[in-house]
C-alpha positions in Angstrom: -16.3 19.6 140.8 -17.8 21.7 143.4 -15.5 24.4 143.6 -17.4 26.8 141.5 -15.6 30.5 141.3 -13.5 32.8 143.4 -16.0 33.9 146.4 -14.3 36.3 147.7 -10.7 38.1 147.8 -9.6 39.6 151.3 -7.7 42.8 151.3 -5.7 43.9 154.9 -6.5 47.4 156.1 -5.7 49.7 159.0 -8.5 51.3 159.4 -12.2 50.5 158.0 -13.7 53.7 157.5 -10.9 55.5 156.2 -10.7 52.3 153.7 -14.3 52.7 152.7 -13.8 56.1 152.2 -10.9 55.3 149.9 -12.9 52.7 147.8 -15.4 55.0 147.7 -13.3 57.7 145.8 -12.2 54.7 143.3 -15.9 54.5 142.4 -16.8 51.3 144.7 -20.3 51.0 146.7 -18.8 50.0 150.2 -21.5 48.2 152.4 -21.6 48.9 156.8 -20.4 45.6 156.9 -20.0 44.3 160.3 -17.9 42.2 163.2 -17.2 38.3 163.1 -18.2 37.3 166.6 -15.8 35.9 168.5 -12.9 36.1 166.0 -11.5 40.0 166.7 -12.1 41.0 163.1 -14.4 43.5 161.2 -15.3 44.1 157.7 -16.6 46.1 155.0 -17.5 44.9 151.1 -17.4 45.5 147.8 -20.2 43.5 146.6 -19.9 42.3 142.6 -22.2 40.3 140.5 -20.0 37.7 140.9 -17.8 37.4 144.1 -16.8 40.5 146.7 -13.5 42.4 147.9 -13.9 42.4 151.9 -11.7 45.3 153.2 -10.7 43.2 156.7 -8.9 44.8 159.8 -8.1 43.6 163.3 -9.6 44.7 165.6 -8.5 42.1 168.4 -5.4 40.6 168.1 -5.3 38.1 170.3 -8.7 36.2 169.1 -8.0 37.3 165.5 -7.0 34.8 162.6 -3.3 33.8 163.8 -2.3 34.0 159.6 -3.9 37.3 159.5 -2.1 38.8 162.6 1.2 37.6 160.8 0.5 38.8 157.6 -0.4 42.3 158.9 2.9 42.4 161.2 5.2 41.4 158.4 3.1 43.0 155.1 0.7 45.4 156.3 -2.3 46.7 154.0 -2.8 45.2 150.8 -4.0 41.6 149.6 -4.0 38.9 152.5 -5.7 35.8 150.4 -8.8 34.3 149.1 -11.7 32.0 149.0 -12.9 29.6 146.9 -17.0 29.3 146.7 -18.0 26.1 147.0 -21.6 24.5 146.5 -20.6 20.9 148.6 -18.1 22.0 151.0 -18.1 18.4 152.9 -17.4 16.6 149.4 -14.4 19.2 148.7 -12.8 18.8 152.0 -12.7 14.9 151.8 -11.6 14.7 148.0 -9.0 17.3 149.2 -7.8 15.0 152.2 -8.1 11.9 150.0 -5.1 14.2 147.8 -3.3 14.9 150.7 -3.5 11.4 152.3 -2.1 9.9 149.1 0.7 11.9 149.0 -0.6 14.0 145.9 -0.3 17.3 147.5 1.2 18.5 150.7 -1.0 21.2 151.8 -3.6 20.0 154.1 -7.4 21.2 154.3 -8.2 21.8 157.9 -11.8 20.8 159.7 -14.6 22.8 158.7 -15.5 25.8 160.8 -18.7 27.7 161.3 -18.4 31.6 160.8 -20.4 34.7 161.5 -21.0 38.1 160.7 -23.4 40.6 162.6 -24.1 44.3 160.7 -24.3 47.2 162.5 -28.2 46.9 162.4 -28.0 43.5 164.2 -28.7 41.1 161.0 -26.4 38.0 160.8 -25.1 36.0 157.6 -23.1 32.8 158.2 -21.2 30.1 156.6 -19.2 26.9 156.6 -15.1 27.2 155.6 -12.1 25.1 155.9 -8.4 26.3 155.8 -5.8 25.2 154.2 -2.3 24.7 155.4 1.3 24.2 154.1 3.7 26.9 152.8 2.7 30.3 152.7 -1.1 31.9 153.3 -3.1 29.6 151.0 -7.0 30.3 149.2 -9.5 28.6 151.5 -12.7 26.9 151.0 -16.6 28.4 151.9 -20.2 27.8 151.3 -22.6 30.1 152.7 -25.7 29.7 154.1 -27.9 31.1 151.3 -26.6 31.9 147.5 -27.9 33.6 144.7 -29.6 36.4 144.5 -30.4 36.1 148.4 -27.0 35.7 149.5 -26.0 39.4 147.3 -28.8 40.9 149.1 -27.6 39.7 152.5 -23.7 40.8 151.7 -25.4 44.2 151.4 -26.3 44.3 155.0 -28.7 46.6 156.2 -29.5 48.6 153.6 -30.6 48.0 149.6 -28.4 46.6 147.2 -26.6 49.6 145.4 -24.7 49.9 142.0 -21.3 51.2 142.1 -21.0 54.7 140.1 -18.0 53.3 138.0 -20.2 50.1 136.9 -17.7 47.5 138.4 -19.3 44.2 137.6 -17.6 40.8 138.5 -14.4 39.3 139.3 -13.0 38.6 135.7 -9.9 36.7 137.1 -7.0 36.7 139.7 -3.4 36.6 139.0 -1.5 34.2 141.4 2.4 34.4 141.1 4.7 31.7 141.6 8.3 31.1 141.4 7.8 28.5 138.6 5.3 27.8 136.4 5.0 24.0 137.3 5.3 24.7 140.9 2.0 26.9 140.6 0.5 24.4 138.1 0.7 21.6 140.8 -0.5 23.7 143.7 -4.5 24.2 142.2 -4.7 20.8 140.3 -3.1 18.8 142.9 -3.9 20.7 146.1 -7.5 21.8 145.3 -8.6 19.5 142.4 -8.8 22.4 139.6 -8.0 21.7 135.5 -6.1 24.1 133.6 -7.0 24.5 130.0 -5.4 25.6 126.8 -1.4 25.5 126.2 1.6 27.7 128.2 1.7 30.9 126.9 3.5 34.0 127.5 3.0 37.5 128.8 5.5 40.0 127.1 4.9 42.9 129.5 5.2 40.9 132.5 8.2 38.6 131.0 6.4 35.4 132.8 4.8 32.2 131.0 1.6 31.2 132.3 -1.4 29.0 132.4 -5.2 29.4 133.0 -7.3 27.5 135.4 -11.3 28.1 134.3 -14.0 28.3 136.9 -17.8 28.4 136.8 -17.4 32.1 136.6 -13.8 33.9 136.1 -10.7 32.1 136.0 -7.5 31.8 137.5 -4.0 33.1 135.9 -0.9 31.3 137.4 2.4 33.0 136.2 5.9 33.0 136.8 8.7 34.7 136.2 11.1 33.7 132.5 13.2 36.6 132.3 15.7 38.2 135.1 14.1 41.5 134.0 10.5 40.6 134.9 8.4 42.6 137.2 6.8 39.4 139.0 10.1 38.8 140.4 9.7 41.5 143.3 6.7 39.9 144.4 8.3 36.8 144.4 11.3 37.5 146.4 8.8 39.4 149.0 6.1 36.8 149.1 7.2 33.6 147.8 3.6 32.9 146.0 0.4 34.6 146.2 -2.0 37.0 144.7 -0.5 39.5 142.9 -3.9 41.2 140.9 -7.3 41.4 140.8 -9.0 41.9 137.3 -12.5 43.5 137.3 -15.0 43.9 134.8 -16.3 47.3 133.5 -18.8 47.9 130.7 -16.2 50.4 129.0 -12.5 50.9 130.1 -12.2 54.3 128.3 -15.2 55.6 130.3 -13.9 53.9 133.9 -10.7 55.8 133.0 -12.2 58.8 132.0 -14.0 58.7 135.9 -10.9 57.9 137.6 -9.3 60.9 136.1 -12.0 63.1 137.4 -11.5 61.9 140.8 -7.9 62.4 140.7 -6.8 58.8 140.9 -3.7 57.6 139.5 -3.5 54.7 137.0 -1.7 53.4 134.0 -3.1 51.8 130.9 -2.1 49.1 129.0 -1.0 50.1 125.1 -2.0 46.5 123.9 -5.3 45.7 125.7 -6.7 48.6 127.2 -6.8 47.3 130.7 -6.7 50.3 133.4 -4.6 49.6 136.1 -4.9 51.6 139.4 -2.3 52.7 141.3 -1.8 50.4 144.2 -1.2 53.3 146.1 -4.5 54.4 145.5 -6.2 51.1 147.0 -4.4 50.1 149.6 -1.8 48.0 148.5 -4.1 46.0 146.4 -3.5 45.9 142.4 -6.6 46.5 140.7 -7.0 45.6 136.8 -10.0 46.9 135.0 -10.9 45.2 131.6 -14.0 45.4 129.3 -16.6 42.7 130.6 
């Protein structure tokens, strides 16, 4: 398996400066980001120990990713999609094409494209990526032109790496919702070649059936409503399927909750796990959940 982890999560925002200011209030260090030459978009990043959150804004509708423009027009700010990191993009794309050709999946991986970002200070980093079409907005595959500590340093752009005031660590897992569990499992197994672990389980609080797909770092939680009263139905009726939540690690959820409260940030806590869920309105539509790790 050459898909290693969730590389980054894209969060569509209307104004990058305002978004960066709001995420700083949530206790994140936000980079100055940069622009995507010829792509009509710009970003600011929240760099984590593994992966990052990308606050992305459309600068030129004609040049921007068409799916991003359509998403913005229909849903506005909030989660757009996410990217899987690959350590051998060519091999992953070839395997994806083979599964499509064999009729295993209806998803289609597109040809590999070159991408780049230029910082305000003139630094440049690049990557190769492959979009996936078919159905709704799908995760894409990416391989950067650097790895490890070098990549992480370059993600910070013009300034040295900095820690997050609240101590955010890594992306622990993504919550991806589907109308049915069979559909969700098939999507990642047959399309992306991932393998679940363990048996199907139930999440009582969300009234959903779920399975987990482990990655080298972190995992995917695929969940579907199992009751007419499930809060997941609202997402399914609005989006069909897609990313609903990102779980981030913090050293101490109690301390993180106290810090958020002192900052005037609204949140809720699970009486069972103690997880801290930031009010999506505070995170520009993104559902961020803080767990110990």
